[in-house]
PDB file of the backbone (N, CA, C, O) and the ligand in Angstrom, with CONECT records:
HET     ZN  A 101       1
ATOM      1  N   UNK A   1     -48.411  89.987 202.075  1.00  0.00           N
ATOM      2  CA  UNK A   1     -49.149  88.718 202.438  1.00  0.00           C
ATOM      3  C   UNK A   1     -48.667  87.562 201.619  1.00  0.00           C
ATOM      4  O   UNK A   1     -48.734  87.531 200.390  1.00  0.00           O
ATOM      5  N   UNK A   2     -48.152  86.565 202.412  1.00  0.00           N
ATOM      6  CA  UNK A   2     -47.624  85.349 201.683  1.00  0.00           C
ATOM      7  C   UNK A   2     -48.811  84.571 201.099  1.00  0.00           C
ATOM      8  O   UNK A   2     -49.751  84.192 201.797  1.00  0.00           O
ATOM      9  N   UNK A   3     -48.713  84.349 199.751  1.00  0.00           N
ATOM     10  CA  UNK A   3     -49.793  83.513 199.095  1.00  0.00           C
ATOM     11  C   UNK A   3     -49.412  82.093 199.132  1.00  0.00           C
ATOM     12  O   UNK A   3     -50.285  81.243 199.308  1.00  0.00           O
ATOM     13  N   UNK A   4     -48.141  81.757 198.977  1.00  0.00           N
ATOM     14  CA  UNK A   4     -47.716  80.410 198.961  1.00  0.00           C
ATOM     15  C   UNK A   4     -46.662  80.113 200.022  1.00  0.00           C
ATOM     16  O   UNK A   4     -45.520  80.570 199.972  1.00  0.00           O
ATOM     17  N   UNK A   5     -47.123  79.319 200.985  1.00  0.00           N
ATOM     18  CA  UNK A   5     -46.122  78.864 202.037  1.00  0.00           C
ATOM     19  C   UNK A   5     -45.661  77.493 201.704  1.00  0.00           C
ATOM     20  O   UNK A   5     -45.850  76.974 200.604  1.00  0.00           O
ATOM     21  N   UNK A   6     -45.045  76.926 202.702  1.00  0.00           N
ATOM     22  CA  UNK A   6     -44.445  75.543 202.454  1.00  0.00           C
ATOM     23  C   UNK A   6     -45.510  74.559 202.066  1.00  0.00           C
ATOM     24  O   UNK A   6     -45.301  73.659 201.252  1.00  0.00           O
ATOM     25  N   UNK A   7     -46.658  74.755 202.672  1.00  0.00           N
ATOM     26  CA  UNK A   7     -47.778  73.808 202.453  1.00  0.00           C
ATOM     27  C   UNK A   7     -48.389  73.964 200.981  1.00  0.00           C
ATOM     28  O   UNK A   7     -49.066  73.094 200.433  1.00  0.00           O
ATOM     29  N   UNK A   8     -48.058  75.172 200.436  1.00  0.00           N
ATOM     30  CA  UNK A   8     -48.608  75.372 199.024  1.00  0.00           C
ATOM     31  C   UNK A   8     -47.689  74.827 198.016  1.00  0.00           C
ATOM     32  O   UNK A   8     -48.148  74.599 196.897  1.00  0.00           O
ATOM     33  N   UNK A   9     -46.509  74.599 198.252  1.00  0.00           N
ATOM     34  CA  UNK A   9     -45.580  74.150 197.183  1.00  0.00           C
ATOM     35  C   UNK A   9     -45.913  72.843 196.616  1.00  0.00           C
ATOM     36  O   UNK A   9     -45.707  72.592 195.429  1.00  0.00           O
ATOM     37  N   UNK A  10     -46.437  71.983 197.458  1.00  0.00           N
ATOM     38  CA  UNK A  10     -46.830  70.626 197.015  1.00  0.00           C
ATOM     39  C   UNK A  10     -48.052  70.784 196.042  1.00  0.00           C
ATOM     40  O   UNK A  10     -48.170  70.076 195.042  1.00  0.00           O
ATOM     41  N   UNK A  11     -48.901  71.699 196.374  1.00  0.00           N
ATOM     42  CA  UNK A  11     -50.061  71.904 195.481  1.00  0.00           C
ATOM     43  C   UNK A  11     -49.591  72.475 194.176  1.00  0.00           C
ATOM     44  O   UNK A  11     -50.055  72.054 193.116  1.00  0.00           O
ATOM     45  N   UNK A  12     -48.677  73.426 194.221  1.00  0.00           N
ATOM     46  CA  UNK A  12     -48.223  74.027 192.959  1.00  0.00           C
ATOM     47  C   UNK A  12     -47.494  73.032 192.074  1.00  0.00           C
ATOM     48  O   UNK A  12     -47.536  73.112 190.846  1.00  0.00           O
ATOM     49  N   UNK A  13     -46.818  72.085 192.733  1.00  0.00           N
ATOM     50  CA  UNK A  13     -46.127  71.086 191.950  1.00  0.00           C
ATOM     51  C   UNK A  13     -47.253  70.173 191.318  1.00  0.00           C
ATOM     52  O   UNK A  13     -47.160  69.706 190.183  1.00  0.00           O
ATOM     53  N   UNK A  14     -48.275  69.975 192.125  1.00  0.00           N
ATOM     54  CA  UNK A  14     -49.368  69.201 191.583  1.00  0.00           C
ATOM     55  C   UNK A  14     -50.071  69.810 190.429  1.00  0.00           C
ATOM     56  O   UNK A  14     -50.553  69.091 189.554  1.00  0.00           O
ATOM     57  N   UNK A  15     -50.148  71.034 190.389  1.00  0.00           N
ATOM     58  CA  UNK A  15     -50.911  71.631 189.215  1.00  0.00           C
ATOM     59  C   UNK A  15     -49.938  72.070 188.167  1.00  0.00           C
ATOM     60  O   UNK A  15     -50.342  72.727 187.207  1.00  0.00           O
ATOM     61  N   UNK A  16     -48.635  71.733 188.300  1.00  0.00           N
ATOM     62  CA  UNK A  16     -47.727  71.924 187.193  1.00  0.00           C
ATOM     63  C   UNK A  16     -47.018  73.189 187.072  1.00  0.00           C
ATOM     64  O   UNK A  16     -46.445  73.500 186.027  1.00  0.00           O
ATOM     65  N   UNK A  17     -47.039  74.009 188.219  1.00  0.00           N
ATOM     66  CA  UNK A  17     -46.289  75.221 188.084  1.00  0.00           C
ATOM     67  C   UNK A  17     -44.776  74.957 187.811  1.00  0.00           C
ATOM     68  O   UNK A  17     -44.195  74.138 188.523  1.00  0.00           O
ATOM     69  N   UNK A  18     -44.176  75.544 186.916  1.00  0.00           N
ATOM     70  CA  UNK A  18     -42.745  75.403 186.615  1.00  0.00           C
ATOM     71  C   UNK A  18     -42.501  74.233 185.718  1.00  0.00           C
ATOM     72  O   UNK A  18     -41.344  73.912 185.443  1.00  0.00           O
ATOM     73  N   UNK A  19     -43.446  73.630 185.283  1.00  0.00           N
ATOM     74  CA  UNK A  19     -43.271  72.557 184.319  1.00  0.00           C
ATOM     75  C   UNK A  19     -42.960  73.069 182.927  1.00  0.00           C
ATOM     76  O   UNK A  19     -43.411  74.144 182.532  1.00  0.00           O
ATOM     77  N   UNK A  20     -42.199  72.303 182.201  1.00  0.00           N
ATOM     78  CA  UNK A  20     -41.861  72.638 180.834  1.00  0.00           C
ATOM     79  C   UNK A  20     -43.064  73.026 180.048  1.00  0.00           C
ATOM     80  O   UNK A  20     -44.153  72.493 180.264  1.00  0.00           O
ATOM     81  N   UNK A  21     -42.895  73.934 179.150  1.00  0.00           N
ATOM     82  CA  UNK A  21     -44.035  74.364 178.263  1.00  0.00           C
ATOM     83  C   UNK A  21     -44.573  73.189 177.498  1.00  0.00           C
ATOM     84  O   UNK A  21     -43.856  72.254 177.144  1.00  0.00           O
ATOM     85  N   UNK A  22     -45.907  73.273 177.248  1.00  0.00           N
ATOM     86  CA  UNK A  22     -46.550  72.147 176.510  1.00  0.00           C
ATOM     87  C   UNK A  22     -47.269  71.151 177.411  1.00  0.00           C
ATOM     88  O   UNK A  22     -48.145  70.413 176.961  1.00  0.00           O
ATOM     89  N   UNK A  23     -46.895  71.136 178.681  1.00  0.00           N
ATOM     90  CA  UNK A  23     -47.597  70.197 179.597  1.00  0.00           C
ATOM     91  C   UNK A  23     -48.956  70.938 180.058  1.00  0.00           C
ATOM     92  O   UNK A  23     -48.946  71.989 180.698  1.00  0.00           O
ATOM     93  N   UNK A  24     -50.004  70.331 179.694  1.00  0.00           N
ATOM     94  CA  UNK A  24     -51.284  70.861 180.016  1.00  0.00           C
ATOM     95  C   UNK A  24     -51.979  69.947 180.969  1.00  0.00           C
ATOM     96  O   UNK A  24     -51.951  68.729 180.789  1.00  0.00           O
ATOM     97  N   UNK A  25     -52.617  70.505 181.998  1.00  0.00           N
ATOM     98  CA  UNK A  25     -53.263  69.585 183.004  1.00  0.00           C
ATOM     99  C   UNK A  25     -54.752  69.691 182.680  1.00  0.00           C
ATOM    100  O   UNK A  25     -55.216  70.665 182.087  1.00  0.00           O
ATOM    101  N   UNK A  26     -55.468  68.676 183.083  1.00  0.00           N
ATOM    102  CA  UNK A  26     -56.894  68.549 182.952  1.00  0.00           C
ATOM    103  C   UNK A  26     -57.480  68.589 184.380  1.00  0.00           C
ATOM    104  O   UNK A  26     -57.174  67.719 185.195  1.00  0.00           O
ATOM    105  N   UNK A  27     -58.299  69.572 184.673  1.00  0.00           N
ATOM    106  CA  UNK A  27     -58.806  69.705 186.070  1.00  0.00           C
ATOM    107  C   UNK A  27     -60.263  69.374 186.117  1.00  0.00           C
ATOM    108  O   UNK A  27     -61.059  69.861 185.314  1.00  0.00           O
ATOM    109  N   UNK A  28     -60.609  68.532 187.075  1.00  0.00           N
ATOM    110  CA  UNK A  28     -62.013  68.060 187.324  1.00  0.00           C
ATOM    111  C   UNK A  28     -62.861  69.308 187.703  1.00  0.00           C
ATOM    112  O   UNK A  28     -62.456  70.078 188.573  1.00  0.00           O
ATOM    113  N   UNK A  29     -63.930  69.493 187.111  1.00  0.00           N
ATOM    114  CA  UNK A  29     -64.722  70.666 187.424  1.00  0.00           C
ATOM    115  C   UNK A  29     -65.459  70.576 188.739  1.00  0.00           C
ATOM    116  O   UNK A  29     -65.910  71.562 189.322  1.00  0.00           O
ATOM    117  N   UNK A  30     -65.553  69.326 189.173  1.00  0.00           N
ATOM    118  CA  UNK A  30     -66.347  69.142 190.469  1.00  0.00           C
ATOM    119  C   UNK A  30     -65.319  69.117 191.662  1.00  0.00           C
ATOM    120  O   UNK A  30     -65.478  69.930 192.572  1.00  0.00           O
ATOM    121  N   UNK A  31     -64.358  68.298 191.700  1.00  0.00           N
ATOM    122  CA  UNK A  31     -63.490  68.200 192.880  1.00  0.00           C
ATOM    123  C   UNK A  31     -62.148  68.884 192.668  1.00  0.00           C
ATOM    124  O   UNK A  31     -61.338  68.932 193.593  1.00  0.00           O
ATOM    125  N   UNK A  32     -61.884  69.424 191.460  1.00  0.00           N
ATOM    126  CA  UNK A  32     -60.668  70.229 191.207  1.00  0.00           C
ATOM    127  C   UNK A  32     -59.369  69.450 191.203  1.00  0.00           C
ATOM    128  O   UNK A  32     -58.269  70.001 191.241  1.00  0.00           O
ATOM    129  N   UNK A  33     -59.551  68.134 191.154  1.00  0.00           N
ATOM    130  CA  UNK A  33     -58.280  67.327 191.030  1.00  0.00           C
ATOM    131  C   UNK A  33     -57.699  67.497 189.635  1.00  0.00           C
ATOM    132  O   UNK A  33     -58.403  67.448 188.627  1.00  0.00           O
ATOM    133  N   UNK A  34     -56.454  67.687 189.618  1.00  0.00           N
ATOM    134  CA  UNK A  34     -55.708  67.903 188.375  1.00  0.00           C
ATOM    135  C   UNK A  34     -55.036  66.664 187.798  1.00  0.00           C
ATOM    136  O   UNK A  34     -54.333  65.949 188.511  1.00  0.00           O
ATOM    137  N   UNK A  35     -55.242  66.416 186.549  1.00  0.00           N
ATOM    138  CA  UNK A  35     -54.526  65.217 185.917  1.00  0.00           C
ATOM    139  C   UNK A  35     -53.468  65.702 184.924  1.00  0.00           C
ATOM    140  O   UNK A  35     -53.645  66.692 184.215  1.00  0.00           O
ATOM    141  N   UNK A  36     -52.406  64.987 184.911  1.00  0.00           N
ATOM    142  CA  UNK A  36     -51.477  65.257 183.754  1.00  0.00           C
ATOM    143  C   UNK A  36     -52.032  64.492 182.594  1.00  0.00           C
ATOM    144  O   UNK A  36     -52.995  63.734 182.707  1.00  0.00           O
ATOM    145  N   UNK A  37     -51.342  64.734 181.385  1.00  0.00           N
ATOM    146  CA  UNK A  37     -51.817  64.035 180.181  1.00  0.00           C
ATOM    147  C   UNK A  37     -51.727  62.495 180.372  1.00  0.00           C
ATOM    148  O   UNK A  37     -52.571  61.744 179.884  1.00  0.00           O
ATOM    149  N   UNK A  38     -50.666  62.053 181.103  1.00  0.00           N
ATOM    150  CA  UNK A  38     -50.513  60.641 181.208  1.00  0.00           C
ATOM    151  C   UNK A  38     -51.559  60.030 182.195  1.00  0.00           C
ATOM    152  O   UNK A  38     -52.061  58.920 182.017  1.00  0.00           O
ATOM    153  N   UNK A  39     -51.840  60.834 183.235  1.00  0.00           N
ATOM    154  CA  UNK A  39     -52.837  60.345 184.186  1.00  0.00           C
ATOM    155  C   UNK A  39     -54.243  60.300 183.538  1.00  0.00           C
ATOM    156  O   UNK A  39     -55.080  59.427 183.769  1.00  0.00           O
ATOM    157  N   UNK A  40     -54.405  61.396 182.661  1.00  0.00           N
ATOM    158  CA  UNK A  40     -55.679  61.426 181.890  1.00  0.00           C
ATOM    159  C   UNK A  40     -56.000  60.264 181.151  1.00  0.00           C
ATOM    160  O   UNK A  40     -57.153  59.838 181.102  1.00  0.00           O
ATOM    161  N   UNK A  41     -54.949  59.670 180.511  1.00  0.00           N
ATOM    162  CA  UNK A  41     -55.216  58.567 179.611  1.00  0.00           C
ATOM    163  C   UNK A  41     -55.512  57.255 180.412  1.00  0.00           C
ATOM    164  O   UNK A  41     -55.985  56.253 179.875  1.00  0.00           O
ATOM    165  N   UNK A  42     -55.196  57.340 181.735  1.00  0.00           N
ATOM    166  CA  UNK A  42     -55.561  56.173 182.593  1.00  0.00           C
ATOM    167  C   UNK A  42     -56.963  56.268 183.186  1.00  0.00           C
ATOM    168  O   UNK A  42     -57.378  55.325 183.859  1.00  0.00           O
ATOM    169  N   UNK A  43     -57.705  57.328 182.984  1.00  0.00           N
ATOM    170  CA  UNK A  43     -58.993  57.501 183.484  1.00  0.00           C
ATOM    171  C   UNK A  43     -60.006  56.655 182.558  1.00  0.00           C
ATOM    172  O   UNK A  43     -59.754  56.385 181.384  1.00  0.00           O
ATOM    173  N   UNK A  44     -61.122  56.289 183.198  1.00  0.00           N
ATOM    174  CA  UNK A  44     -62.105  55.621 182.438  1.00  0.00           C
ATOM    175  C   UNK A  44     -62.736  56.522 181.344  1.00  0.00           C
ATOM    176  O   UNK A  44     -63.152  57.657 181.577  1.00  0.00           O
ATOM    177  N   UNK A  45     -62.772  55.898 180.087  1.00  0.00           N
ATOM    178  CA  UNK A  45     -63.301  56.715 179.007  1.00  0.00           C
ATOM    179  C   UNK A  45     -64.831  56.588 179.007  1.00  0.00           C
ATOM    180  O   UNK A  45     -65.372  55.483 179.031  1.00  0.00           O
ATOM    181  N   UNK A  46     -65.523  57.745 178.979  1.00  0.00           N
ATOM    182  CA  UNK A  46     -66.909  57.738 179.007  1.00  0.00           C
ATOM    183  C   UNK A  46     -67.427  57.853 177.459  1.00  0.00           C
ATOM    184  O   UNK A  46     -68.315  57.111 177.038  1.00  0.00           O
ATOM    185  N   UNK A  47     -66.858  58.750 176.729  1.00  0.00           N
ATOM    186  CA  UNK A  47     -67.274  58.859 175.371  1.00  0.00           C
ATOM    187  C   UNK A  47     -66.317  59.764 174.534  1.00  0.00           C
ATOM    188  O   UNK A  47     -65.601  60.599 175.086  1.00  0.00           O
ATOM    189  N   UNK A  48     -66.327  59.577 173.219  1.00  0.00           N
ATOM    190  CA  UNK A  48     -65.555  60.393 172.358  1.00  0.00           C
ATOM    191  C   UNK A  48     -66.513  61.083 171.312  1.00  0.00           C
ATOM    192  O   UNK A  48     -67.305  60.417 170.646  1.00  0.00           O
ATOM    193  N   UNK A  49     -66.411  62.318 171.213  1.00  0.00           N
ATOM    194  CA  UNK A  49     -67.249  63.074 170.294  1.00  0.00           C
ATOM    195  C   UNK A  49     -66.319  63.448 169.130  1.00  0.00           C
ATOM    196  O   UNK A  49     -65.347  64.180 169.310  1.00  0.00           O
ATOM    197  N   UNK A  50     -66.627  62.947 167.972  1.00  0.00           N
ATOM    198  CA  UNK A  50     -65.684  63.314 166.877  1.00  0.00           C
ATOM    199  C   UNK A  50     -65.969  64.717 166.344  1.00  0.00           C
ATOM    200  O   UNK A  50     -66.979  65.350 166.649  1.00  0.00           O
ATOM    201  N   UNK A  51     -65.015  65.156 165.531  1.00  0.00           N
ATOM    202  CA  UNK A  51     -65.123  66.595 165.132  1.00  0.00           C
ATOM    203  C   UNK A  51     -66.423  66.844 164.346  1.00  0.00           C
ATOM    204  O   UNK A  51     -66.999  67.922 164.496  1.00  0.00           O
ATOM    205  N   UNK A  52     -66.917  65.910 163.519  1.00  0.00           N
ATOM    206  CA  UNK A  52     -68.211  66.164 162.879  1.00  0.00           C
ATOM    207  C   UNK A  52     -69.258  66.479 163.778  1.00  0.00           C
ATOM    208  O   UNK A  52     -70.064  67.378 163.537  1.00  0.00           O
ATOM    209  N   UNK A  53     -69.291  65.717 164.903  1.00  0.00           N
ATOM    210  CA  UNK A  53     -70.287  65.806 165.888  1.00  0.00           C
ATOM    211  C   UNK A  53     -70.235  67.168 166.597  1.00  0.00           C
ATOM    212  O   UNK A  53     -71.253  67.833 166.788  1.00  0.00           O
ATOM    213  N   UNK A  54     -69.001  67.558 166.981  1.00  0.00           N
ATOM    214  CA  UNK A  54     -68.782  68.804 167.716  1.00  0.00           C
ATOM    215  C   UNK A  54     -69.190  70.009 166.814  1.00  0.00           C
ATOM    216  O   UNK A  54     -69.776  70.999 167.253  1.00  0.00           O
ATOM    217  N   UNK A  55     -68.820  69.830 165.498  1.00  0.00           N
ATOM    218  CA  UNK A  55     -69.004  70.980 164.593  1.00  0.00           C
ATOM    219  C   UNK A  55     -70.500  71.323 164.312  1.00  0.00           C
ATOM    220  O   UNK A  55     -70.858  72.393 163.819  1.00  0.00           O
ATOM    221  N   UNK A  56     -71.344  70.301 164.678  1.00  0.00           N
ATOM    222  CA  UNK A  56     -72.810  70.640 164.605  1.00  0.00           C
ATOM    223  C   UNK A  56     -73.233  71.634 165.746  1.00  0.00           C
ATOM    224  O   UNK A  56     -74.264  72.304 165.681  1.00  0.00           O
ATOM    225  N   UNK A  57     -72.398  71.672 166.736  1.00  0.00           N
ATOM    226  CA  UNK A  57     -72.662  72.559 167.889  1.00  0.00           C
ATOM    227  C   UNK A  57     -71.822  73.863 167.800  1.00  0.00           C
ATOM    228  O   UNK A  57     -72.284  74.974 168.058  1.00  0.00           O
ATOM    229  N   UNK A  58     -70.519  73.616 167.404  1.00  0.00           N
ATOM    230  CA  UNK A  58     -69.611  74.761 167.288  1.00  0.00           C
ATOM    231  C   UNK A  58     -69.074  74.844 165.886  1.00  0.00           C
ATOM    232  O   UNK A  58     -68.303  73.994 165.441  1.00  0.00           O
ATOM    233  N   UNK A  59     -69.509  75.921 165.172  1.00  0.00           N
ATOM    234  CA  UNK A  59     -69.256  75.950 163.801  1.00  0.00           C
ATOM    235  C   UNK A  59     -67.737  76.243 163.520  1.00  0.00           C
ATOM    236  O   UNK A  59     -67.224  75.899 162.455  1.00  0.00           O
ATOM    237  N   UNK A  60     -67.114  76.816 164.395  1.00  0.00           N
ATOM    238  CA  UNK A  60     -65.722  77.165 164.213  1.00  0.00           C
ATOM    239  C   UNK A  60     -64.728  76.141 164.795  1.00  0.00           C
ATOM    240  O   UNK A  60     -63.519  76.371 164.824  1.00  0.00           O
ATOM    241  N   UNK A  61     -65.274  75.016 165.251  1.00  0.00           N
ATOM    242  CA  UNK A  61     -64.389  73.933 165.764  1.00  0.00           C
ATOM    243  C   UNK A  61     -63.472  73.450 164.726  1.00  0.00           C
ATOM    244  O   UNK A  61     -63.902  73.245 163.591  1.00  0.00           O
ATOM    245  N   UNK A  62     -62.254  73.254 165.024  1.00  0.00           N
ATOM    246  CA  UNK A  62     -61.260  72.813 164.046  1.00  0.00           C
ATOM    247  C   UNK A  62     -61.566  71.418 163.564  1.00  0.00           C
ATOM    248  O   UNK A  62     -61.813  70.541 164.392  1.00  0.00           O
ATOM    249  N   UNK A  63     -61.565  71.163 162.265  1.00  0.00           N
ATOM    250  CA  UNK A  63     -61.730  69.895 161.646  1.00  0.00           C
ATOM    251  C   UNK A  63     -60.640  68.940 162.136  1.00  0.00           C
ATOM    252  O   UNK A  63     -59.462  69.297 162.122  1.00  0.00           O
ATOM    253  N   UNK A  64     -61.017  67.719 162.573  1.00  0.00           N
ATOM    254  CA  UNK A  64     -60.045  66.765 162.937  1.00  0.00           C
ATOM    255  C   UNK A  64     -59.903  66.689 164.605  1.00  0.00           C
ATOM    256  O   UNK A  64     -59.409  65.749 165.227  1.00  0.00           O
ATOM    257  N   UNK A  65     -60.395  67.773 165.102  1.00  0.00           N
ATOM    258  CA  UNK A  65     -60.243  67.746 166.640  1.00  0.00           C
ATOM    259  C   UNK A  65     -61.530  67.080 167.274  1.00  0.00           C
ATOM    260  O   UNK A  65     -62.652  67.488 166.975  1.00  0.00           O
ATOM    261  N   UNK A  66     -61.342  66.126 168.088  1.00  0.00           N
ATOM    262  CA  UNK A  66     -62.454  65.508 168.813  1.00  0.00           C
ATOM    263  C   UNK A  66     -62.435  65.895 170.267  1.00  0.00           C
ATOM    264  O   UNK A  66     -61.486  66.495 170.772  1.00  0.00           O
ATOM    265  N   UNK A  67     -63.548  65.521 170.942  1.00  0.00           N
ATOM    266  CA  UNK A  67     -63.579  65.771 172.415  1.00  0.00           C
ATOM    267  C   UNK A  67     -63.659  64.463 173.093  1.00  0.00           C
ATOM    268  O   UNK A  67     -64.516  63.639 172.773  1.00  0.00           O
ATOM    269  N   UNK A  68     -62.723  64.234 174.090  1.00  0.00           N
ATOM    270  CA  UNK A  68     -62.774  63.068 174.926  1.00  0.00           C
ATOM    271  C   UNK A  68     -63.474  63.402 176.251  1.00  0.00           C
ATOM    272  O   UNK A  68     -63.238  64.439 176.871  1.00  0.00           O
ATOM    273  N   UNK A  69     -64.341  62.475 176.647  1.00  0.00           N
ATOM    274  CA  UNK A  69     -64.993  62.604 177.931  1.00  0.00           C
ATOM    275  C   UNK A  69     -64.521  61.425 178.834  1.00  0.00           C
ATOM    276  O   UNK A  69     -64.687  60.267 178.451  1.00  0.00           O
ATOM    277  N   UNK A  70     -63.974  61.691 179.948  1.00  0.00           N
ATOM    278  CA  UNK A  70     -63.543  60.638 180.844  1.00  0.00           C
ATOM    279  C   UNK A  70     -64.114  60.926 182.277  1.00  0.00           C
ATOM    280  O   UNK A  70     -64.515  62.043 182.605  1.00  0.00           O
ATOM    281  N   UNK A  71     -64.118  59.856 183.085  1.00  0.00           N
ATOM    282  CA  UNK A  71     -64.684  59.952 184.468  1.00  0.00           C
ATOM    283  C   UNK A  71     -63.502  60.308 185.387  1.00  0.00           C
ATOM    284  O   UNK A  71     -62.414  59.741 185.284  1.00  0.00           O
ATOM    285  N   UNK A  72     -63.759  61.273 186.289  1.00  0.00           N
ATOM    286  CA  UNK A  72     -62.768  61.647 187.312  1.00  0.00           C
ATOM    287  C   UNK A  72     -62.552  60.407 188.159  1.00  0.00           C
ATOM    288  O   UNK A  72     -63.496  59.729 188.565  1.00  0.00           O
ATOM    289  N   UNK A  73     -61.273  60.131 188.415  1.00  0.00           N
ATOM    290  CA  UNK A  73     -60.888  58.973 189.227  1.00  0.00           C
ATOM    291  C   UNK A  73     -61.286  59.095 190.676  1.00  0.00           C
ATOM    292  O   UNK A  73     -61.405  58.078 191.359  1.00  0.00           O
ATOM    293  N   UNK A  74     -61.502  60.324 191.184  1.00  0.00           N
ATOM    294  CA  UNK A  74     -61.857  60.639 192.480  1.00  0.00           C
ATOM    295  C   UNK A  74     -63.353  60.717 192.758  1.00  0.00           C
ATOM    296  O   UNK A  74     -63.903  60.038 193.625  1.00  0.00           O
ATOM    297  N   UNK A  75     -63.958  61.564 191.991  1.00  0.00           N
ATOM    298  CA  UNK A  75     -65.437  61.869 192.235  1.00  0.00           C
ATOM    299  C   UNK A  75     -66.360  61.295 191.156  1.00  0.00           C
ATOM    300  O   UNK A  75     -67.584  61.287 191.289  1.00  0.00           O
ATOM    301  N   UNK A  76     -65.727  60.821 190.089  1.00  0.00           N
ATOM    302  CA  UNK A  76     -66.593  60.265 189.012  1.00  0.00           C
ATOM    303  C   UNK A  76     -67.244  61.178 188.084  1.00  0.00           C
ATOM    304  O   UNK A  76     -67.957  60.756 187.174  1.00  0.00           O
ATOM    305  N   UNK A  77     -67.031  62.376 188.276  1.00  0.00           N
ATOM    306  CA  UNK A  77     -67.663  63.470 187.335  1.00  0.00           C
ATOM    307  C   UNK A  77     -67.090  63.322 185.929  1.00  0.00           C
ATOM    308  O   UNK A  77     -65.944  62.921 185.728  1.00  0.00           O
ATOM    309  N   UNK A  78     -67.896  63.647 185.023  1.00  0.00           N
ATOM    310  CA  UNK A  78     -67.356  63.622 183.639  1.00  0.00           C
ATOM    311  C   UNK A  78     -66.488  64.914 183.295  1.00  0.00           C
ATOM    312  O   UNK A  78     -66.882  66.058 183.522  1.00  0.00           O
ATOM    313  N   UNK A  79     -65.342  64.615 182.758  1.00  0.00           N
ATOM    314  CA  UNK A  79     -64.440  65.762 182.398  1.00  0.00           C
ATOM    315  C   UNK A  79     -64.277  65.675 180.849  1.00  0.00           C
ATOM    316  O   UNK A  79     -64.048  64.599 180.296  1.00  0.00           O
ATOM    317  N   UNK A  80     -64.403  66.827 180.185  1.00  0.00           N
ATOM    318  CA  UNK A  80     -64.259  66.806 178.702  1.00  0.00           C
ATOM    319  C   UNK A  80     -62.957  67.460 178.384  1.00  0.00           C
ATOM    320  O   UNK A  80     -62.577  68.417 179.059  1.00  0.00           O
ATOM    321  N   UNK A  81     -62.223  66.972 177.346  1.00  0.00           N
ATOM    322  CA  UNK A  81     -61.016  67.614 176.801  1.00  0.00           C
ATOM    323  C   UNK A  81     -60.953  67.533 175.449  1.00  0.00           C
ATOM    324  O   UNK A  81     -61.325  66.504 174.886  1.00  0.00           O
ATOM    325  N   UNK A  82     -60.501  68.547 174.788  1.00  0.00           N
ATOM    326  CA  UNK A  82     -60.287  68.484 173.313  1.00  0.00           C
ATOM    327  C   UNK A  82     -59.107  67.696 173.049  1.00  0.00           C
ATOM    328  O   UNK A  82     -58.068  67.800 173.702  1.00  0.00           O
ATOM    329  N   UNK A  83     -59.302  66.821 171.979  1.00  0.00           N
ATOM    330  CA  UNK A  83     -58.139  65.886 171.675  1.00  0.00           C
ATOM    331  C   UNK A  83     -57.748  66.107 170.169  1.00  0.00           C
ATOM    332  O   UNK A  83     -58.548  65.939 169.248  1.00  0.00           O
ATOM    333  N   UNK A  84     -56.547  66.468 170.019  1.00  0.00           N
ATOM    334  CA  UNK A  84     -56.054  66.624 168.603  1.00  0.00           C
ATOM    335  C   UNK A  84     -55.705  65.242 168.041  1.00  0.00           C
ATOM    336  O   UNK A  84     -55.097  64.398 168.699  1.00  0.00           O
ATOM    337  N   UNK A  85     -56.109  65.073 166.836  1.00  0.00           N
ATOM    338  CA  UNK A  85     -55.773  63.759 166.170  1.00  0.00           C
ATOM    339  C   UNK A  85     -54.870  64.037 164.954  1.00  0.00           C
ATOM    340  O   UNK A  85     -55.244  64.709 163.992  1.00  0.00           O
ATOM    341  N   UNK A  86     -53.689  63.489 165.062  1.00  0.00           N
ATOM    342  CA  UNK A  86     -52.814  63.533 163.901  1.00  0.00           C
ATOM    343  C   UNK A  86     -52.203  64.988 163.590  1.00  0.00           C
ATOM    344  O   UNK A  86     -51.676  65.244 162.507  1.00  0.00           O
ATOM    345  N   UNK A  87     -52.312  65.843 164.556  1.00  0.00           N
ATOM    346  CA  UNK A  87     -51.797  67.153 164.333  1.00  0.00           C
ATOM    347  C   UNK A  87     -50.561  67.331 165.209  1.00  0.00           C
ATOM    348  O   UNK A  87     -50.599  67.144 166.425  1.00  0.00           O
ATOM    349  N   UNK A  88     -49.446  67.707 164.537  1.00  0.00           N
ATOM    350  CA  UNK A  88     -48.197  67.865 165.349  1.00  0.00           C
ATOM    351  C   UNK A  88     -48.303  69.070 166.301  1.00  0.00           C
ATOM    352  O   UNK A  88     -48.864  70.100 165.928  1.00  0.00           O
ATOM    353  N   UNK A  89     -47.805  68.956 167.440  1.00  0.00           N
ATOM    354  CA  UNK A  89     -47.846  70.078 168.389  1.00  0.00           C
ATOM    355  C   UNK A  89     -47.021  71.275 167.956  1.00  0.00           C
ATOM    356  O   UNK A  89     -46.023  71.176 167.242  1.00  0.00           O
ATOM    357  N   UNK A  90     -47.508  72.425 168.440  1.00  0.00           N
ATOM    358  CA  UNK A  90     -46.702  73.541 168.027  1.00  0.00           C
ATOM    359  C   UNK A  90     -47.503  74.436 166.996  1.00  0.00           C
ATOM    360  O   UNK A  90     -48.414  73.930 166.340  1.00  0.00           O
ATOM    361  N   UNK A  91     -47.187  75.665 166.869  1.00  0.00           N
ATOM    362  CA  UNK A  91     -47.829  76.481 165.825  1.00  0.00           C
ATOM    363  C   UNK A  91     -46.944  77.002 164.824  1.00  0.00           C
ATOM    364  O   UNK A  91     -45.797  77.353 165.103  1.00  0.00           O
ATOM    365  N   UNK A  92     -47.451  77.070 163.613  1.00  0.00           N
ATOM    366  CA  UNK A  92     -46.820  77.730 162.514  1.00  0.00           C
ATOM    367  C   UNK A  92     -45.599  77.051 162.085  1.00  0.00           C
ATOM    368  O   UNK A  92     -44.941  77.499 161.146  1.00  0.00           O
TER     369      UNK A  92
HETATM  370 ZN    ZN A 101     -63.442  64.895 190.377  1.00  0.00          ZN2+
END
């Protein structure tokens, strides 16, 4: 059974299949629209929770990591994303 036909390839491209490693998409929890990092930055900022604030709720939250909340450009729902501040990408 074919899962992906020609009509599906556009969707796959949209959600980043085959993109180079490191590209992470942010998906709206309500309408499922996916945003690239660049598109994410263009969304209306609702609020930023700094790491001290988050760590009151999540004791193992990494120090220095904040949470950005932005409004979905299509449906207006709030989308939250962890935001690294001043930390170089990559591990170890
Ligand atoms: Zn949405």
